[in-house]
Each structure stands twice: as C-alpha cells, then as structure tokens.
N, C-alpha and C positions, 0 to 999 in steps of 0.2 A: 280791694280795700280790706285791711285786717279787721278782725273783731274789735281789737283794742282801739283802732282808729275811729270806730263808730261811737264808742262811748266818750272818747276825747272830744269829738265833734259835738256831742250832746252837752258836755260840760261847757265848751266855748259858747255854744248857742244859748244856753240858759244864762250864762254870765252876761252875754251881750243883751239879752232880753231884759234882764233885771238891772243892768247898768253897774255890775260889780266886776272887779278885777280878780284875777287868779289869786293874788295875794289876799284880798278881802275874803275870798272863798275859803282859803286856808284858815283864816281867823274865825270865820263864821262856823266852819265845820269842825274845828278842833283837830283837823288832820295836819300834820307837820308840813310846813312850806316845802321842805325838800321832797316829801312824799308826793305832794300835789305836782310839783315841778317834774318829778320823775314820771308821773302818770301822763301829764299833758305833753311831755317831750317824747313819749314813747319808750323811754328806758324801762319803765315798769309796764309789762304787757298784761299782767294779771294782778290788779291792785287788791283784790280780796273784797269779799262782801262787806266786811266791817267798814272799810274806808269808803266804799261806794255808798253804803247806807248813811254814813255821816255826811257825805256830800249831798245826798238826796235830802236829808233833814235840813241842811243849810239852805237849800232851795225851797224849803217848806213843802216838801213832797214826801210821799212814802217811797220806799224802795221800788215797789211795783210801778208807781207813777213815773219815777225816774227812768225805769227800764222799758216803759211802754211807749215806743215811738216807732214809726214805720221802718226806718233804716235797720234797726236792730231786729224788729219782728220779721223782716223779710230776709235777714241774713241766712245764708245756707252754709252749714258747716261742711257739707259734701263738696261744695265748690271751692273751699278754702284749703290751701296747701299748708297752713300754719300747723306746726307741731304742737302737741299737747304738753 
C-alpha cells in the first residue's frame, strides 16, 4: 500500500463516520472539488500540507489529529518502493 493510499483511506473513513460525501467535504474544507477528486482517485500523490490541513479542519480535527492513526503511524518508508 502506498503512503498516499493510507491518507485516502483516512479521508473515506472519516467521511463515512461523519455521514458526509466527498463533495460535501470539498465544500466544508474549501478545497476545490477537482483537487479533492484528484487526491481520492490517486492522481495527486502528494496533496500538500495546506490542503490536508484544510481537510482536517473540515473534520473538526487538528492536522496532528488527522494524521495520528495506526496505519500511517506504522507505515515504513524503508519498505516502500515509492519514488520521492
């Protein structure tokens, strides 16, 4: 699993928990719909801290809270063949 797949799963999981759609997330976060679509489809592998921070705020979370979950915390860059 890629690093980007992990935070995409986080976005989907939080949307499901809160009963909001990806479209609603775009509205709530102020991140353009096309940017959100590119993130969740995997076309954007590195969305940048600003967009991730806006998404976290839309979930009423700090950036630290958004990024603090087991799958990401246990990710090993050494095991990932992804290019920087």
